[in-house]
C-alpha positions in Angstrom: -15.5 -23.8 9.1 -16.4 -22.5 5.7 -19.9 -21.3 6.5 -19.7 -17.6 7.2 -23.0 -17.7 9.2 -21.3 -19.9 11.8 -19.0 -17.0 12.9 -19.6 -14.3 15.4 -17.8 -11.2 14.0 -17.1 -9.8 10.5 -14.0 -7.6 10.3 -12.8 -5.9 7.1 -9.8 -3.9 6.1 -9.1 -2.1 2.9 -6.6 -2.5 0.1 -5.1 0.9 -0.8 -3.9 2.8 -3.8 -1.4 5.6 -3.4 -2.3 8.6 -5.5 1.2 10.0 -5.3 4.2 9.9 -2.9 5.9 6.6 -3.8 8.8 5.2 -1.9 8.9 8.1 0.5 7.0 6.7 3.4 10.1 4.9 4.9 12.1 8.1 4.3 9.8 10.2 6.6 7.9 11.8 3.8 4.2 12.7 3.2 2.1 10.3 1.1 -1.4 10.6 -0.4 -3.1 7.1 -0.3 -6.8 6.1 -0.4 -8.5 3.1 1.1 -10.3 1.0 -1.5 -13.5 -0.9 -1.7 -11.4 -4.0 -2.5 -11.3 -5.6 1.0 -9.9 -8.4 3.1 -12.7 -9.7 5.3 -12.0 -12.0 8.3 -14.9 -13.9 9.9 -14.1 -14.7 13.5 -15.3 -16.7 16.5 -13.7 -17.6 19.8 -13.0 -21.3 20.3 -12.0 -21.6 24.0 -8.6 -23.2 23.1 -5.0 -22.3 22.9 -5.1 -22.3 19.1 -5.9 -19.9 16.3 -7.4 -22.0 13.5 -7.2 -20.5 10.0 -8.9 -21.3 6.8 -9.4 -19.4 3.6 -12.3 -18.9 1.2 -10.1 -19.6 -1.9 -7.5 -22.1 -0.5 -7.8 -25.7 0.6 -5.1 -25.1 3.3 -6.1 -25.2 7.0 -3.5 -24.0 9.6 -3.6 -24.2 13.4 -1.3 -21.8 15.3 -0.4 -22.6 18.9 -0.7 -19.3 20.7 1.9 -20.5 23.2 4.5 -21.0 20.4 3.8 -18.3 17.9 7.5 -17.5 17.2 7.9 -20.9 15.3 5.6 -19.8 12.4 7.8 -17.3 10.6 8.3 -19.5 7.6 4.7 -20.5 6.9 3.6 -19.9 3.4 0.0 -18.7 4.0 -0.2 -17.9 7.7 2.9 -16.0 8.7 1.2 -12.6 8.5 -1.6 -13.9 10.9 1.0 -15.5 13.2 3.0 -12.2 13.3 -0.1 -10.2 14.1 -1.0 -12.5 16.9 2.5 -12.5 18.2 2.7 -8.7 18.4 -0.9 -8.2 19.6 0.1 -10.2 22.7 3.5 -8.5 22.9 1.7 -5.1 23.1 -0.1 -6.3 26.2 -3.4 -7.3 24.8 -5.3 -10.5 25.6 -4.9 -13.2 22.9 -7.7 -15.7 22.8 -7.9 -18.9 20.8 -10.2 -18.4 17.8 -11.3 -19.6 14.4 -10.7 -17.2 11.5 -12.0 -17.5 8.0 -10.0 -15.2 5.6 -11.8 -13.9 2.5 -9.4 -11.6 0.7 -10.6 -9.7 -2.4 -7.5 -7.5 -2.7 -5.6 -9.0 -5.7 -2.3 -10.6 -4.5 0.9 -9.2 -6.0 -1.0 -6.2 -7.4 0.7 -3.4 -5.4 -2.7 -2.7 -3.7 -1.4 -3.9 -0.3 -3.1 -7.2 0.2 -0.7 -8.0 2.9 -1.6 -4.8 4.9 -5.3 -5.6 4.5 -4.7 -9.1 5.8 -2.7 -7.8 8.7 -5.2 -5.1 9.7 -8.2 -7.3 9.4 -6.5 -10.0 11.4 -5.6 -7.6 14.2 -9.1 -6.2 14.2 -10.5 -9.7 14.5 -8.2 -10.5 17.5 -9.3 -7.2 19.1 -13.0 -7.9 18.9 -12.5 -11.6 20.0 -10.8 -10.2 23.1 -13.7 -7.8 23.7 -11.8 -4.7 22.7 -12.8 -1.8 20.4 -10.1 -1.7 17.7 -7.9 1.4 17.7 -7.1 1.9 14.0 -3.8 3.7 14.6 -2.5 1.1 17.1 -3.6 -1.6 14.7 -1.7 0.0 11.8 1.5 0.2 13.9 1.2 -3.4 15.0 0.5 -4.5 11.5 3.6 -2.7 10.2 5.6 -4.4 13.0 4.3 -7.8 12.0 5.3 -7.2 8.4 8.8 -5.8 9.2 9.8 -8.0 12.1 7.9 -11.3 11.4 7.5 -11.5 7.6 10.8 -9.7 6.9 9.6 -6.9 4.7 11.2 -3.6 5.8 8.1 -1.6 4.9 7.0 1.9 5.8 3.7 2.8 7.6 1.7 4.0 4.7 0.0 0.7 3.6 -1.1 -0.3 7.1 -2.3 3.2 8.0 -4.3 3.6 4.9 -5.9 0.1 5.3 -6.9 0.8 8.9 -7.6 4.6 8.9 -9.0 5.3 5.4 -12.2 7.4 5.0 -14.7 7.1 2.2 -14.2 9.6 -0.6 -11.0 11.0 0.9 -7.3 10.7 0.4 -5.1 10.8 3.4 -2.2 13.3 3.5 -0.2 11.2 5.9 3.1 12.5 7.4 5.0 9.3 7.9 7.4 10.9 10.3 4.8 12.1 12.8 1.7 10.1 11.7 -0.2 13.4 11.5 -3.0 12.8 9.0 -5.2 15.3 7.1 -8.2 14.0 5.2 -8.3 15.5 1.7 -11.7 15.3 -0.2 -11.2 13.6 -3.6 -13.2 15.5 -6.2 -12.1 14.8 -9.7 -14.9 16.5 -11.6 -15.3 15.2 -15.1 -12.4 12.7 -14.5 -12.3 9.3 -13.0 -9.5 7.3 -11.2 -9.0 3.9 -12.8 -6.7 1.2 -11.6 -5.1 -1.2 -14.0 -3.2 -4.3 -13.0 -0.3 -5.5 -15.0 -1.2 -9.0 -14.0 2.5 -9.6 -13.4 2.8 -10.7 -9.8 5.6 -9.3 -7.6 7.0 -10.1 -4.2 8.4 -7.4 -2.0 10.6 -9.9 -0.3 12.0 -11.2 -3.6 12.3 -7.8 -5.2 14.8 -5.0 -4.7 12.6 -3.2 -2.1 14.9 -3.7 0.8 17.9 -2.7 -1.4 16.2 0.6 -2.2 15.7 1.2 1.5 19.4 0.6 2.2 20.3 3.0 -0.6 18.1 5.8 0.8 19.4 5.2 4.3 22.9 5.6 3.0 21.8 8.9 1.3 20.3 10.1 4.6 23.5 9.1 6.5 25.7 11.0 4.1 23.5 14.1 4.0 23.1 14.3 7.7 26.8 15.0 8.0 26.2 18.2 6.0 22.8 19.5 7.2 20.5 19.4 10.2 17.8 16.8 9.1 15.8 14.1 10.8 15.1 12.1 7.7 15.7 12.2 4.0 12.3 13.8 3.3 13.5 16.9 5.2 15.8 17.7 2.3 14.4 20.3 -0.1 15.3 19.9 -3.8 17.6 22.9 -4.0 19.6 21.7 -1.0 20.1 18.3 -2.6 21.6 20.0 -5.6 24.0 21.9 -3.4 25.3 18.6 -1.9 25.1 16.5 -5.0 28.9 15.8 -5.0 28.6 14.3 -1.5 26.6 11.3 -2.8 27.8 8.5 -5.1 25.9 8.5 -8.4 23.3 5.8 -7.7 22.7 7.0 -4.2 22.1 10.5 -5.6 19.6 9.2 -8.0 17.7 7.4 -5.3 17.7 10.5 -3.1 16.6 12.7 -6.0 13.5 10.7 -6.5 12.6 10.8 -2.8 13.2 14.6 -2.5 11.4 15.5 -5.7 8.5 13.1 -4.9 8.0 14.8 -1.6 7.6 18.1 -3.5 5.2 16.5 -5.9 3.0 15.4 -3.1 2.7 19.0 -1.8 1.9 20.3 -5.3 -0.6 17.4 -5.9 -2.6 18.4 -2.8 -2.7 22.0 -4.0 -3.9 20.8 -7.4 -6.7 18.7 -5.8 -7.8 21.5 -3.6 -7.9 23.8 -6.6 -9.7 21.2 -8.8 -6.9 21.3 -11.3 -6.9 17.8 -12.6 -4.6 18.5 -15.5 -2.0 19.7 -13.1 -2.5 16.6 -11.0 -2.2 14.4 -14.1 1.1 16.1 -15.0 2.4 15.3 -11.5 1.4 11.7 -11.8 3.4 11.4 -15.1 6.4 13.1 -13.5 6.2 10.7 -10.6 6.3 7.7 -12.9 9.2 9.0 -14.9 11.2 9.5 -11.7 10.3 6.0 -10.4 11.5 4.7 -13.8 14.7 6.8 -14.3 15.9 7.5 -10.8 14.5 4.8 -8.6 14.4 2.1 -11.2 11.4 0.2 -9.8 9.0 0.1 -12.8 10.0 -2.3 -15.5 8.7 -3.2 -19.0 5.1 -3.9 -18.0 4.4 -0.9 -15.8 6.2 1.4 -18.3 4.1 -0.1 -21.1 0.8 0.6 -19.3 1.9 4.1 -18.3 3.0 5.1 -21.9 -0.2 3.6 -23.4 -2.3 5.7 -21.0 -0.3 8.8 -21.7 -0.9 8.4 -25.4 -4.7 8.2 -25.0 -6.3 11.7 -25.5 -8.7 11.2 -22.6 -5.9 10.6 -20.1 -4.3 13.5 -18.3 -1.9 11.4 -16.2 -1.0 7.9 -15.1 1.7 6.3 -13.0 2.7 3.1 -11.3 1.4 2.8 -7.7 2.8 0.6 -5.0 6.3 -0.8 -4.6 6.8 -1.5 -8.3 8.4 -4.5 -10.0 4.9 -5.4 -11.2 1.5 -4.4 -9.8 -0.8 -1.6 -10.9 -1.0 1.8 -12.5 -3.4 4.6 -11.4 -4.9 6.6 -14.3 -6.8 9.9 -14.4 -9.2 9.7 -17.3 -12.2 11.6 -18.6 -15.2 9.7 -17.3 -17.0 9.7 -20.6 -14.1 8.0 -22.4 -13.4 5.2 -19.8 -14.6 2.4 -22.0 -12.5 3.4 -25.0 -9.5 4.0 -22.8 -9.7 0.5 -21.2 -10.1 -1.1 -24.6 -7.2 0.6 -26.3 -4.8 0.6 -23.4 -5.4 -3.1 -22.6 -5.1 -4.1 -26.2 -1.8 -2.3 -26.7 -0.5 -3.8 -23.4 -1.4 -7.3 -24.5 0.3 -6.8 -27.9 3.5 -5.5 -26.3 3.8 -7.7 -23.2 1.7 -10.8 -23.7 -0.1 -10.2 -20.4 -3.8 -9.5 -20.1 -4.3 -6.4 -18.0 -7.2 -6.2 -15.5 -9.1 -3.0 -14.8 -10.6 -2.2 -11.4 -13.4 0.3 -11.0 -12.8 0.4 -7.2 -14.3 3.1 -5.1 -12.6 5.1 -2.3 -13.9 3.5 0.9 -13.5 3.3 4.7 -10.6 1.4 6.1 -11.1 -0.9 9.1 -14.7 -1.8 9.8 -16.3 -4.5 12.0 -19.7 -5.8 13.1 -21.2 -8.5 15.1 -23.1 -11.2 13.1 
């Protein structure tokens, strides 16, 4: 099963980096992600059975899923995402056919670049083409989110799956997570480049405090809804939050302040990008990281170290953590002619202060879900 030429279809989905708008997707806010050239590729072929047979390019494991009993696979270590995708694909009324799938994921696990979303979207795309359907990227994003939330147990927003499925080369997506309205924003950084740096400290959303943060923002919304006419926490403007500060317990106020201010930063970041003002964009990235550290408390020593090392380099106009936090990556806006020096100095300082070896990715902004017949 390991020979790619033996398969009939090749389906790829992108990892993603979020330029700005962190931890606001599940609060109904707008986010600004990009799909990356780091991909999860699934090679697929029908097998005429009642089983989905899985193998991996980098694992010795092989797993067979009985498509008549998919609900029994929620605790699998390596295949629960695929099982969840198959379960909800059929629940949505699509034909589910037995198939062989070879998973080749180049999105680093635990990096905050959404390897799980890439796996889910690529798997659903493969199930679609095996069934003879043309994949609908938006439907696949929604089903992938459902698989992660209701099967894998991560109470995620829609951003990761949407970016993985619907990304467009050389564009960021201004995605309204409340309505799913999406505007493609050209990414033109001029003399600057976007560089991703991995802390190399793996994280797990399930084991982290991600779900706890969701509960805290839901409490903030519930309390504020009693005072104002809002549909989600992202509807609150900064000045209104100040008015009702005494209505929220201290920690709940801090969580809400990050969300409300971050939504405003997304709006300002789009303006900066459209005006070609990279210094303003960089300042907003820094403000986002400080808010995630001080008010949302999802950064930690390693992410803070990388961010501060970047800020101290003269070629960098801004950097921040990206993803859920608790490990993962930073995104850095750096003068292109100084990238080599920036990498060397930032990674050296990071190693000295944390003991971890950072990894830099020169990933490009790419299309999301793609597929072809082999």
